[in-house]
N, C-alpha and C positions, 0 to 999 in steps of 0.2 A: 227075535231081535238080532241074533247072531248072523242070520242070513242077510238081513238088511245091512249090517256092519260090513260083511264081506262084499256085498254088492258095492257099497261105498268105496271099499278098498280098491276094487277093480276099476271103478270109475276114476278114482284119484290117480291110479297108475297110468291110465290112458290120458287123463288131463295133464299129468306131469310130462308125458311124452310130447304132447301138443306144444309145450313151451319151446321145444327145439325149433319149431317152424315160425315162431313169432318174428325173429329178425327179418326173414325174407317176406313173410306175409304183410307185415306192417311197414316194409320198405325202410328199415332202420338205417341202411347205408346212406340214404339220402335224407330221410326225415330227421335224423339225429345230428347231421353235419353242423347245423348252426349252433348246437350246444357246445359248451366248453368240454374239454376232455374229461374232467371229473364227472360232470353230469351225464355224459355219454356212457362212460364206463360204469357209473352207478346204475344206470338203467339196465345195462347188460348183466352186471353182476347180481343185481337184485332179482332179475328175471330168472337167472340160473338158480339162485338159492330158493326162490319161491317154488320153482319146479322141483327142486331137490326135497324141500319140505313136504310138498304135496305127495311126492313119491314115498317119502317116509311114512306119512299118514296112511297111504295106501297099504304099505307093508304091515303096519301096525294093525290095521283093520282086517286084512286077509289072514294074518297068522295068529292074532291075539283077540279075535272077536269074542271068544268065550270069556276071557279075562276082562275085557272091556264091559261086557254085559252082566257079569256075575260076581264081580268083586268090588269092594268099597273103593279100592285104588282105581280100578277101571272106570267106575262111575264118576270119580273125580276127574279123570282124564276126559270122559264124555262131557262133563259139565264145561270144561275148558274148550273143547271142540264145539260144543253147542254155542258158547259165547262167540268164538272165532267165526264160525259160519253164519251165525245170526247177524253179526256186524257186517259180514260180507254180503248177506242178503239185503240188508238195509242200504248199503252202498249201491247195490244194483239199481235200486229204485230212486234214491234221493241224492246221489252224487254224480253218477254218469248222466250227462245231458241227453235228453231224448232226441236232440239234433243228430246224435251219432247213429241213430237207428230208424227214426220215423221216416216213412216214405221209401225206405230201402229194403227190398225183399229179403236179401240174405242177412243183413244186419238185424232186421226185425226178428227173423226166425231165430238167430243166435241169442238175441236179447230174451226172447220168450223161453228158449231152451235153457239158458243158463239161469233164468229166474226160477224155473222149476227145479233145476239142479240144486241151487242154493237153498230153496225152501225144503227140498227133500233132505239135504244134509243137516239142516237145522233141526228138522223134526225128528230124524233118526237119533241124533245125539240127545235131544231133549228127552225122548222116551227111553233111551238107554240109560241116561242119567237118573231118571225117575224110577227106573226098574219096573 
């Protein structure tokens, strides 16, 4: 289980780094212009803190995989992360509209890739929690 937790940690660190490219990729300079200043800045600040949080999860997994997998406190943390990523997995299927990806090669491949990633995250934490 420790290896799986460390793999997740490395995956999270990469995922956190990808957040740096969101503003340019999603064309936020133009797309967010119609929003009020508070909504525009909330989008930018929340993206930064989501990236930072995912980076922190990555560090936790890389450096404390043994504790996560083998202590009561670690398993409680794994339960919380199981719930977190489980909800994220559900959102992937039931909140994001299929209009965003259906019929688009790149977007469909990203939808499938991230669906597998969220399922993997959820399962790793479930099994780490259960011991």
